[in-house]
C-alpha positions, 0 to 999 in steps of 0.5 A: 113525940116518942112512942115505945111499942112492946109485945108479949106472949103470956100464958093464954093471952097476948099483950101489947103496950104503947107508951108516950114517953113525953106525956108519961102515958101508957095504953095496954091492950091484952087479949084473953080468950074471947075478950080484949082488955084496954087500960090507960095510965097517965102519970102512973095512975090507972085512969080507965079500963074496959073489956070488950069482945075480941070481935068488936075490937077487931071490927073497930081496929079494921075500920080505924085503919081504913080511914 
């Protein structure tokens, strides 16, 4: 598998994208203020989108990195 990781600073937000080149899928994570937007794309079609509070995302990421 080959993954491509990119980060961008945008006006009032921070943006990360992770692309799985083999599956042509993409995960986008964008922090806007106190919220984090997660969006997935498979074969260039938007498939899911969720917005969660930043503190919940940080708690989840911390817990996932511990195991």
